[in-house]
C-alpha positions in Angstrom: 0.0 0.0 0.0 2.8 2.3 1.0 4.6 1.5 -2.3 1.5 2.4 -4.3 1.2 5.8 -2.5 4.9 6.5 -3.1 4.6 5.6 -6.8 1.5 7.8 -7.1 3.3 10.7 -5.4 6.3 10.3 -7.7 4.0 10.2 -10.7 2.3 13.4 -9.5 5.7 15.1 -8.9 7.0 14.1 -12.3 3.8 15.6 -13.8 4.8 19.0 -12.1 8.3 18.6 -13.4 7.0 18.0 -16.9 4.7 21.0 -16.8 7.6 23.1 -15.4 9.7 22.2 -18.4 6.8 22.7 -20.8 6.2 26.2 -19.4 9.9 27.0 -19.2 10.5 25.8 -22.7 7.3 27.5 -23.9 8.5 30.7 -22.2 11.9 30.5 -23.8 10.2 29.8 -27.2 7.8 32.7 -26.6 10.6 35.1 -25.9 12.5 33.8 -28.9 9.4 34.2 -31.0 8.9 37.7 -29.7 12.4 38.6 -30.6 12.0 37.1 -34.0 8.7 38.8 -34.6 10.2 42.1 -33.5 13.3 41.6 -35.7 10.9 40.9 -38.6 9.1 44.2 -38.0 5.9 42.7 -36.6 5.9 45.4 -33.8 7.1 48.3 -36.0 9.7 49.0 -38.6 13.2 47.8 -37.8 16.4 49.3 -39.4 18.2 47.0 -41.7 22.0 46.4 -41.6 22.8 49.2 -44.0 21.0 51.8 -41.8 22.9 50.4 -38.8 26.1 50.9 -40.7 25.2 54.5 -41.6 22.6 55.8 -39.1 21.0 59.0 -40.5 22.0 62.0 -38.4 22.0 65.6 -39.5 25.6 66.9 -39.3 26.4 70.6 -39.3 28.9 72.0 -41.8 32.0 73.1 -39.9 34.0 76.3 -40.8 37.7 75.8 -39.8 40.3 78.5 -39.5 43.8 78.2 -40.9 45.1 77.6 -37.3 42.7 74.8 -36.7 39.9 76.4 -34.7 36.2 76.2 -35.4 35.0 79.6 -36.5 31.4 78.6 -36.7 28.9 76.1 -38.3 26.1 76.0 -40.7 23.1 74.1 -39.5 19.3 74.3 -39.4 18.2 72.2 -36.4 21.2 70.0 -35.5 24.5 71.7 -34.5 26.3 68.4 -34.6 29.9 67.7 -35.4 31.0 64.1 -34.6 34.2 63.2 -32.8 36.0 59.9 -32.5 36.6 57.9 -29.2 40.2 59.1 -29.0 38.9 62.7 -29.0 37.0 62.2 -25.8 38.3 63.0 -22.4 38.9 59.9 -20.3 36.9 61.6 -17.6 33.9 61.8 -19.9 34.1 58.0 -20.6 34.5 57.1 -16.9 31.6 59.4 -15.9 29.3 57.9 -18.6 30.1 54.2 -17.7 29.9 54.8 -14.0 26.5 56.6 -14.2 24.7 54.9 -17.1 26.1 51.4 -17.5 28.6 50.1 -15.0 28.8 46.6 -16.7 29.0 48.1 -20.2 32.3 46.2 -21.0 30.8 42.9 -19.8 27.6 42.6 -21.7 26.6 42.2 -25.4 24.0 44.9 -25.5 21.6 43.7 -22.8 22.5 43.7 -19.1 20.6 40.6 -17.8 21.3 41.3 -14.2 20.1 44.8 -14.5 17.0 43.7 -16.4 16.0 41.2 -13.7 16.6 43.7 -11.0 14.5 46.3 -12.7 11.7 43.8 -13.3 11.8 42.5 -9.7 11.8 45.9 -8.1 9.6 47.5 -10.8 12.3 50.0 -11.6 12.5 51.5 -8.1 16.2 50.6 -7.9 17.2 51.9 -11.3 16.4 51.1 -14.9 18.1 48.4 -17.0 18.9 50.3 -20.2 22.5 49.9 -21.3 24.4 52.5 -23.2 23.8 50.4 -26.4 20.1 50.4 -25.7 20.0 54.2 -25.1 22.0 54.7 -28.3 19.4 52.5 -30.1 16.6 54.6 -28.7 18.3 57.9 -29.7 19.0 56.7 -33.2 15.7 55.0 -34.0 13.0 55.3 -31.3 13.1 58.7 -29.7 9.4 59.0 -29.1 8.1 57.5 -25.9 5.1 55.1 -26.4 1.8 55.8 -24.7 0.6 52.4 -23.3 2.3 49.4 -21.7 2.0 47.2 -24.8 3.6 49.9 -27.0 6.3 50.4 -24.4 7.1 46.7 -24.3 7.3 46.5 -28.1 9.6 49.5 -28.1 11.8 47.9 -25.5 12.0 44.7 -27.5 13.1 46.6 -30.6 15.7 48.5 -28.5 17.1 45.2 -27.2 17.4 43.8 -30.7 18.9 47.0 -32.1 21.3 47.1 -29.2 22.5 43.6 -29.9 22.9 44.4 -33.5 24.9 47.6 -32.6 27.2 45.5 -30.4 27.9 43.2 -33.3 28.3 46.0 -35.8 30.5 48.3 -33.7 33.2 48.2 -31.1 32.5 49.3 -27.5 34.5 52.4 -28.2 32.5 53.3 -31.3 29.3 52.9 -29.4 30.4 55.3 -26.7 31.5 57.8 -29.3 28.2 57.5 -31.2 26.2 58.0 -28.0 28.1 61.2 -27.1 27.7 62.5 -30.7 24.0 61.8 -31.0 22.7 63.4 -27.7 21.1 66.8 -27.7 22.5 68.8 -24.7 20.2 71.8 -25.4 21.0 75.4 -26.3 22.0 74.3 -29.8 24.6 71.9 -28.3 23.9 68.8 -30.4 26.6 66.2 -29.6 29.5 66.4 -27.2 31.7 68.6 -29.5 29.1 71.4 -29.5 28.3 70.9 -25.8 31.9 71.2 -24.8 32.3 74.3 -26.8 29.0 76.0 -25.8 29.1 75.3 -22.1 32.9 75.4 -21.4 34.5 76.8 -24.6 36.6 73.6 -24.9 37.2 70.6 -27.1 35.8 67.3 -25.7 39.4 66.0 -24.9 40.0 69.1 -22.8 37.1 68.5 -20.3 38.1 67.9 -16.7 36.3 65.6 -14.2 33.7 68.1 -12.9 32.9 69.4 -16.4 32.5 65.8 -17.7 30.3 64.9 -14.7 28.0 67.9 -15.5 27.6 66.9 -19.1 27.0 63.2 -18.4 24.5 64.3 -15.8 22.5 66.0 -18.5 21.9 62.6 -20.2 19.1 62.1 -17.7 17.1 64.9 -19.2 18.8 67.9 -20.8 15.6 69.9 -20.8 15.3 69.7 -17.1 19.0 69.8 -16.3 19.7 72.9 -18.4 22.6 74.8 -16.7 21.3 78.2 -17.9 17.8 77.7 -16.6 18.3 75.3 -13.7 21.9 75.6 -12.3 21.0 74.3 -8.9 19.4 71.1 -10.3 22.3 70.6 -12.7 24.8 71.0 -9.8 22.9 68.4 -7.8 22.7 66.0 -10.8 26.5 66.6 -11.4 27.1 65.6 -7.8 25.2 62.4 -8.3 27.5 61.5 -11.2 30.5 62.3 -9.0 29.1 60.0 -6.3 28.8 57.2 -8.9 32.4 57.8 -9.9 33.5 57.4 -6.3 31.2 54.3 -5.8 32.9 52.5 -8.7 36.4 53.6 -7.6 37.2 56.0 -10.5 37.9 58.7 -7.9 38.4 58.6 -4.1 36.1 60.1 -1.6 38.4 63.1 -1.0 38.3 64.1 -4.7 34.5 63.5 -4.8 33.9 65.7 -1.8 36.1 68.6 -3.1 34.6 68.5 -6.5 31.0 68.5 -5.2 31.7 71.7 -3.3 32.7 73.6 -6.5 30.4 75.7 -8.7 29.5 74.7 -12.3 31.9 77.4 -13.7 30.0 77.6 -17.0 31.6 79.6 -19.8 28.6 79.9 -22.0 29.7 80.5 -25.6 26.7 80.3 -27.9 27.1 79.0 -31.4 24.7 80.6 -33.8 24.9 82.2 -37.2 24.9 85.7 -35.6 27.2 85.0 -32.6 30.9 84.2 -32.3 33.8 85.5 -34.3 34.0 86.2 -38.1 30.2 86.5 -38.4 30.5 88.7 -41.5 33.0 86.4 -43.1 30.6 83.5 -42.4 27.8 85.5 -44.0 30.0 85.8 -47.2 30.9 82.0 -46.9 27.2 81.1 -46.8 26.8 82.6 -50.3 30.0 81.1 -51.5 29.0 77.6 -50.4 25.5 77.9 -51.9 27.0 78.9 -55.2 29.5 76.0 -55.0 26.8 73.5 -54.2 24.8 74.5 -57.3 27.8 73.8 -59.5 29.1 70.6 -57.7 26.5 67.9 -57.2 27.2 64.6 -55.4 28.4 61.6 -57.5 24.7 60.3 -57.5 23.5 63.6 -58.9 21.8 64.9 -55.8 22.8 68.2 -54.1 24.9 68.5 -51.0 23.2 70.0 -48.0 25.0 72.9 -46.4 23.2 72.2 -43.2 23.0 68.4 -42.9 25.9 66.8 -44.7 28.7 67.5 -42.3 31.0 69.3 -44.7 34.2 70.7 -43.5 35.2 74.1 -45.0 38.9 75.0 -44.5 39.4 78.7 -44.6 42.3 81.1 -44.7 41.1 83.1 -41.7 43.4 83.1 -38.7 41.3 83.0 -35.6 43.9 84.9 -33.6 44.2 87.7 -36.2 40.4 87.7 -36.5 40.0 88.3 -32.8 42.6 91.1 -32.9 40.8 92.7 -35.8 37.4 92.6 -34.0 38.9 93.8 -30.8 40.5 96.8 -32.6 37.1 97.7 -34.1 35.4 97.4 -30.7 38.1 99.6 -29.0 38.0 102.4 -31.5 34.4 102.6 -32.8 32.6 103.4 -29.4 35.0 106.4 -28.9 34.5 107.6 -32.5 30.7 107.1 -32.2 30.6 109.0 -28.9 32.1 112.0 -30.5 29.8 111.7 -33.5 26.8 111.7 -31.1 28.3 114.6 -29.2 28.5 116.7 -32.4 25.0 115.6 -33.7 22.7 116.5 -30.8 19.4 118.1 -32.0 20.6 121.3 -30.5 23.9 121.4 -32.5 22.4 119.8 -35.6 18.6 120.1 -36.1 18.8 117.7 -39.1 20.8 115.1 -37.2 22.3 112.8 -38.2 22.4 114.4 -41.6 24.2 117.4 -42.8 23.7 119.6 -45.9 20.2 118.1 -46.5 16.9 120.0 -46.5 13.9 118.6 -44.7 12.4 117.5 -48.0 15.6 115.7 -49.0 15.7 113.9 -45.6 12.1 112.8 -46.0 12.8 111.5 -49.5 15.9 109.6 -48.2 13.9 108.0 -45.4 11.1 107.0 -47.7 13.6 105.3 -50.1 15.1 103.5 -47.1 11.7 102.3 -46.0 11.1 100.7 -49.4 14.5 99.0 -49.4 14.1 97.6 -45.9 13.2 94.1 -44.7 10.1 95.4 -42.9 8.6 96.7 -46.1 9.4 93.4 -48.0 7.7 91.3 -45.3 4.6 93.4 -45.1 4.4 93.6 -48.9 4.5 89.8 -49.1 1.7 89.7 -46.5 -0.5 91.6 -48.9 -0.4 95.1 -47.2 -0.8 98.2 -49.4 1.9 100.8 -49.6 -0.1 103.2 -47.5 -0.7 100.6 -44.8 3.0 99.7 -44.7 4.1 103.4 -44.6 1.6 104.0 -41.8 3.1 101.1 -39.8 6.5 102.9 -39.7 4.9 105.7 -37.5 3.3 103.3 -35.0 5.3 102.7 -31.8 6.3 99.1 -31.4 8.5 97.0 -29.0 12.0 96.3 -30.3 15.5 95.6 -29.3 18.1 98.1 -30.6 21.9 98.2 -30.6 24.0 100.5 -28.5 27.5 100.9 -27.3 27.6 100.6 -23.5 30.9 101.2 -21.7 32.8 100.6 -24.9 31.1 97.2 -25.6 28.3 96.3 -28.0 25.0 95.7 -26.2 21.2 95.6 -26.7 18.4 97.5 -25.1 14.7 96.7 -25.2 12.6 99.7 -26.0 9.4 101.0 -27.6 10.1 103.1 -30.7 8.6 104.0 -34.0 10.2 102.1 -36.8 10.9 105.4 -38.6 12.8 106.6 -35.5 14.8 103.4 -35.3 15.8 103.8 -38.9 17.0 107.3 -38.2 18.8 106.1 -35.1 20.7 103.4 -37.0 21.6 105.8 -39.7 23.5 107.8 -37.1 25.9 104.9 -36.5 29.3 104.9 -38.1 30.3 101.5 -39.5 33.6 99.9 -40.2 34.9 97.5 -42.9 38.3 95.8 -42.5 40.2 93.1 -44.4 43.7 91.7 -43.8 45.6 89.6 -46.3 48.9 87.9 -46.9 50.0 89.5 -50.1 52.2 86.6 -51.2 49.6 83.8 -51.0 46.4 85.9 -51.2 45.2 84.2 -48.0 42.7 86.5 -46.2 43.5 86.5 -42.5 40.9 88.7 -41.0 37.5 90.0 -42.2 35.3 92.4 -40.2 32.4 93.6 -42.3 30.8 95.7 -39.5 30.6 96.1 -35.7 27.6 93.9 -34.9 26.1 91.2 -37.2 22.8 91.0 -35.3 21.9 94.6 -36.1 24.1 95.6 -39.0 24.2 92.7 -41.5 25.3 94.5 -44.6 28.9 93.5 -45.1 31.2 96.5 -45.7 34.2 94.3 -46.9 32.8 92.9 -50.1 29.2 94.1 -50.5 29.7 97.7 -49.6 31.4 100.0 -52.0 32.3 103.6 -51.2 34.4 106.4 -52.7 38.0 105.7 -51.9 39.4 109.2 -51.8 43.1 109.6 -51.7 43.7 105.9 -51.4 43.3 105.8 -55.2 46.3 108.2 -55.7 49.0 105.5 -55.5 47.6 104.1 -58.7 48.1 107.4 -60.4 51.7 107.7 -59.0 52.4 104.1 -60.0 51.3 104.7 -63.6 53.6 107.7 -63.7 56.5 105.7 -62.3 55.8 102.9 -64.8 55.4 105.1 -67.9 57.7 108.0 -67.1 60.3 106.4 -64.8 59.7 109.0 -62.1 61.5 108.9 -58.8 59.9 109.6 -55.4 62.5 112.4 -55.1 61.4 114.2 -58.3 59.9 117.6 -57.6 56.8 119.3 -58.9 55.5 122.8 -58.4 52.8 123.0 -55.7 50.6 125.5 -57.6 47.0 125.6 -58.9 46.5 123.4 -61.9 43.7 122.8 -64.4 42.9 120.3 -67.1 41.1 122.0 -69.9 37.6 121.1 -71.1 37.2 118.3 -73.6 40.7 116.9 -72.8 40.2 113.1 -72.0 36.5 113.7 -72.6 36.4 116.1 -69.7 32.9 117.8 -69.9 34.3 121.0 -68.3 37.5 122.5 -67.1 38.8 120.6 -64.0 40.7 122.5 -61.4 41.1 120.5 -58.2 42.1 122.4 -55.0 44.2 121.2 -52.2 42.5 120.4 -48.9 43.8 123.6 -47.3 42.1 125.8 -49.9 43.6 128.8 -51.6 46.3 129.2 -49.0 47.5 125.7 -49.4 50.0 126.3 -52.2 53.6 127.4 -52.6 57.1 126.1 -53.4 57.8 122.6 -54.7 57.2 119.1 -53.4 58.8 115.8 -54.1 56.4 113.1 -55.2 57.1 111.4 -51.8 56.0 114.5 -49.9 53.1 115.2 -52.2 51.6 111.7 -51.7 52.3 111.8 -48.0 50.3 115.0 -47.7 47.7 114.1 -50.4 48.4 117.1 -52.5 45.6 117.2 -55.1 47.2 119.6 -57.6 50.3 117.4 -58.1 48.2 114.3 -58.4 46.2 116.2 -61.1 49.5 117.0 -62.9 50.5 113.3 -62.9 47.2 112.0 -64.4 47.4 114.7 -67.0 50.9 113.4 -68.0 49.9 109.7 -68.2 46.2 110.0 -69.0 43.1 108.6 -67.1 42.8 105.5 -69.3 46.2 103.9 -68.3 45.4 104.6 -64.6 41.9 103.0 -65.0 43.5 100.0 -66.8 46.1 99.6 -64.1 43.4 99.6 -61.4 41.5 97.0 -63.4 44.6 94.8 -63.8 45.1 95.0 -60.0 41.8 93.2 -59.5 39.4 96.2 -59.1 36.1 95.2 -60.9 34.1 98.2 -59.8 33.4 100.8 -62.5 36.3 103.2 -63.0 35.5 105.9 -65.7 38.5 107.1 -67.6 38.2 110.7 -66.6 40.7 112.9 -64.7 38.7 113.1 -61.5 39.4 109.5 -60.7 42.8 110.7 -59.6 41.2 112.1 -56.4 39.3 108.9 -55.6 35.7 109.4 -56.9 35.3 105.7 -57.9 33.3 103.6 -55.5 35.3 100.5 -54.6 35.1 97.8 -51.9 37.6 97.1 -49.1 38.1 93.6 -50.6 39.1 95.1 -54.0 41.4 97.7 -52.5 43.3 95.2 -50.3 43.8 92.9 -53.3 45.1 95.7 -55.4 47.5 97.1 -52.8 48.9 93.6 -52.2 50.4 93.6 -55.6 52.8 96.4 -54.5 54.2 94.1 -51.8 54.2 91.0 -54.0 56.7 92.5 -56.4 54.0 93.6 -58.9 52.2 90.3 -59.0 48.4 90.4 -58.4 47.1 87.5 -56.4 43.4 87.1 -56.1 42.3 87.0 -52.5 41.6 83.5 -51.2 39.1 82.6 -48.5 38.6 78.9 -48.9 41.5 76.5 -49.3 39.5 73.2 -49.4 36.2 71.5 -48.8 35.8 68.0 -47.5 32.8 65.7 -47.0 32.1 64.0 -43.6 34.4 61.1 -44.5 37.3 63.4 -45.2 37.1 63.1 -49.0 38.4 66.3 -50.7 35.6 67.9 -52.8 37.3 71.2 -53.6 40.8 72.6 -53.5 41.6 76.1 -54.5 43.9 77.0 -57.3 45.8 80.3 -57.0 44.9 83.0 -59.5 47.9 85.3 -60.2 49.0 87.7 -63.0 52.0 90.0 -63.5 50.8 93.6 -63.5 53.9 95.7 -62.6 57.6 95.1 -62.9 59.3 94.5 -59.6 61.1 97.9 -59.7 57.9 99.9 -60.2 56.2 98.1 -57.4 59.1 98.7 -55.0 59.3 102.4 -55.9 55.6 102.8 -55.2 56.1 101.2 -51.8 58.9 103.7 -51.0 56.5 106.5 -52.0 53.9 105.2 -49.6 56.4 104.8 -46.8 56.5 108.6 -46.8 52.8 108.6 -45.6 53.9 107.1 -42.2 57.2 109.0 -42.1 56.0 112.5 -42.5 52.5 112.6 -43.8 49.0 111.8 -42.6 50.0 108.4 -41.2 52.8 109.8 -38.9 50.7 109.3 -35.8 51.5 105.6 -36.1 55.0 106.6 -34.9 53.6 108.2 -31.7 54.5 106.6 -28.4 52.6 108.7 -25.9 49.3 108.3 -24.0 46.8 111.0 -24.4 45.9 112.6 -21.1 42.8 114.5 -22.3 39.2 113.3 -22.3 39.0 109.8 -23.6 37.5 110.5 -27.0 40.3 113.0 -27.7 42.6 109.9 -28.3 40.8 109.8 -31.7 42.8 112.9 -32.7 46.0 112.4 -30.7 46.3 108.8 -31.5 46.8 105.7 -29.4 50.3 104.9 -28.3 51.3 102.7 -31.2 55.0 103.5 -31.3 55.8 101.6 -34.5 59.4 101.9 -35.6 59.4 99.4 -38.5 58.9 100.3 -42.2 55.2 100.8 -43.0 53.8 101.8 -46.4 50.3 103.1 -46.5 47.8 105.7 -47.5 45.0 107.5 -45.8 41.9 108.6 -47.7 39.1 111.1 -46.9 36.3 111.8 -49.3 34.3 115.0 -49.8 32.6 116.3 -46.7 34.4 113.7 -44.6 31.9 111.0 -45.5 34.4 108.2 -45.8 37.6 107.6 -43.9 40.2 105.1 -45.3 43.6 103.7 -44.3 45.5 101.1 -46.3 48.6 99.8 -44.5 51.3 97.4 -45.6 54.2 95.5 -44.2 56.2 92.8 -46.1 53.8 89.9 -45.3 50.5 91.6 -44.4 48.2 94.2 -46.2 45.2 95.6 -44.3 42.6 98.0 -45.5 40.1 99.8 -43.2 37.1 102.0 -44.1 34.8 103.8 -41.7 31.7 105.8 -42.6 27.9 106.0 -42.1 25.2 104.2 -44.1 24.3 107.5 -45.9 27.0 109.9 -47.1 25.0 112.8 -45.7 25.7 111.5 -42.2 29.3 112.6 -41.4 31.5 114.7 -39.2 31.3 118.4 -39.7 35.1 119.0 -39.6 38.1 117.1 -41.0 39.6 116.9 -37.5 37.5 113.9 -36.8 36.3 113.1 -40.3 39.6 112.3 -42.0 40.9 108.8 -42.6 43.7 109.3 -40.1 41.2 109.7 -37.3 38.4 107.4 -38.5 40.2 104.4 -40.0 43.9 104.5 -39.2 43.4 103.8 -35.4 41.8 100.5 -36.2 44.8 99.5 -38.3 47.2 100.6 -35.6 45.4 98.7 -32.8 45.2 95.6 -34.9 48.8 95.6 -35.9 49.9 96.3 -32.3 48.1 93.1 -31.2 49.5 91.1 -34.2 53.1 92.2 -33.4 52.6 91.3 -29.7 51.6 87.8 -30.7 55.0 86.3 -31.7 53.4 83.1 -33.0 52.0 85.1 -36.0 55.4 86.1 -37.3 54.1 89.4 -38.8 57.1 91.0 -40.4 58.9 94.2 -39.1 61.5 94.0 -41.9 62.1 96.5 -44.7 60.5 95.8 -48.0 62.8 93.7 -50.2 64.7 95.9 -52.7 65.0 94.5 -56.2 68.4 93.9 -57.8 69.8 96.5 -60.2 67.4 99.2 -58.9 67.7 102.0 -61.4 65.3 104.6 -59.9 66.6 106.7 -57.1 64.6 106.2 -53.9 67.1 107.9 -51.5 66.1 111.5 -51.5 69.2 112.6 -49.6 71.0 112.1 -53.0 68.4 114.2 -54.8 69.2 116.7 -57.4 67.4 120.1 -57.6 65.7 119.3 -60.9 62.0 120.2 -61.1 60.1 117.8 -63.3 57.3 120.0 -64.6 58.0 122.2 -67.6 55.7 125.1 -66.9 56.6 128.7 -65.9 57.0 127.9 -62.2 60.4 126.2 -62.3 62.0 129.0 -60.4 59.7 128.6 -57.3 61.4 128.3 -54.0 62.1 124.7 -52.8 61.4 125.2 -49.1 58.6 122.5 -49.2 60.7 119.8 -50.8 60.3 117.9 -47.5 62.3 114.8 -48.1 
């Protein structure tokens, strides 16, 4: 009986064992089936192996300076530039593993122990997502599902994708992808942008506490935003530091000391209107769009400037660019302060305009209305001209630019659009470009003082009368054709070119800047150019003719219209800073014109070279003529309008007076240059040259009717030259730039005398004034 009961019990127990194995096997089979169904797409689309090999992410186009810095990026939504594992700080990697996936190096995509723990405790002791799973979610399943069934199906797909990722990539590649894909907020897409925006560093430069903060943001970058929630971010960072200590990456002492520190954010926004070289980037946007139109991909589709991760290698030197922008920001507020001082409504009822009647001002403002962005937008919205014009007289809230304590700033205000237009027309604007004359590489480009509020680029877009900076072309033509020396003398007397000569519509009798009393004696060509003597320049263009001068300017790369009339000698043509710098560079480059270069190469995201520039050069002048022209222009800084560059004192008057007295530049090296001032002081220019750098500066208002009343402030030596001096002082202080202080190289077998101490007393003109006294020979 007992045996029968024992057999029955054994039979019953074996039944349970059988059912256990049936259920266990069925469960395993069910799980396998679920995985298979998920992998086949039964619960939603799954990426195939080709997508896993090349996950689609939008990559920003990166603009890289000649010294290897990122100047900025082009992007629409994703400011992402990927980095490799070896470009990550070890602290970043340790913080990520310690916080997100401590057993990352021990699993194949799914952490079984973590999954069981999460299931048993219902997630109360942490989730089970591995770094690989989180990467899968970021790449393919960012949207959270609404109900439990959808969440489970999403989790299944994440597991499968994570396993595939582990097979497809190394652990190091998975970590790098995870850092590259995450959105850290504030346009910080990926770790490269995050490191730059929050700490102004590269990812491999991040220290432990910086790494801990960024890894802490993986939990929720919207919530843990260091700009909006610094306290929460600090607390989250300290959790990451605790995890690092828990897993023995750091000891308790280090953890405690780091947890007491502040975040030390160095917020450096990256947008199209912030950062350095904004005007250059504006030019580059147009350059790239034009290049993309002409250069399709191998499959015939177009490259995307904003999504394809192109790399644009430029000639801009980030150090020189910063020095150029700093020079503008040091000088312009002082100059502007004096302009505002002279154009108060009491001193100038038509401020900021001079010489215009009320009607002329009204007409000017109406033309400006129609040319503005506001008019265009309202016109596209279907508004009538009357409605649009009326809107300019209705107060509205706006943010306007102002200089505050010598720095650019913004102020929120309520103002009529018409008043804001007049306000902006009262601002003086700069344009500046610096270039290596031997290679044509443009090193600095400042198209204005603030790209947010003044987007019109005064380097390449803007063209203004160049004044006396055109005179060296006249002198050079005379040297080339007539073999003149800088030491040759000319009478400084009134001079006219008769009507109909060279197609002149009427007799042309230019006056010197000092008026009727500004004549007498003779001047060497060197002295005449240094002091911008108009009558001697007129004599020279009469001898060589306007057409050869215009042809010379064209051959030197000036594409702007230059009519072949005598008045071009005094700089009436409107030319850009870009053209003038390119033209002047030929003097330093031994008479060879080199077209300015801004982009050296373009690469795709894989490093394949798509474009490489080819230098464009041409011989324009012989080496001797170019050198003699340089020696002529050295006189401008030795005894002419550029002499203040030699000053070495600090002005002790009111701060703005330094505009007149000069900053303490104290240059002693050879400098060739030319100032320029147009009629009524509307435009101030300075072109400055040393053996390996040519820089041009223009300053003026949007409308020529807005200008200084007197030449004291309105001349090129006061408006533009200080920017050149401040810039060059910074360049010379930075020894890594190797900006030359040497003399210009003298050609072999120089036949023209440039040493005026050996000068004869011969006067080169053949009129009746040959016996005038020579007390103004000067050099």
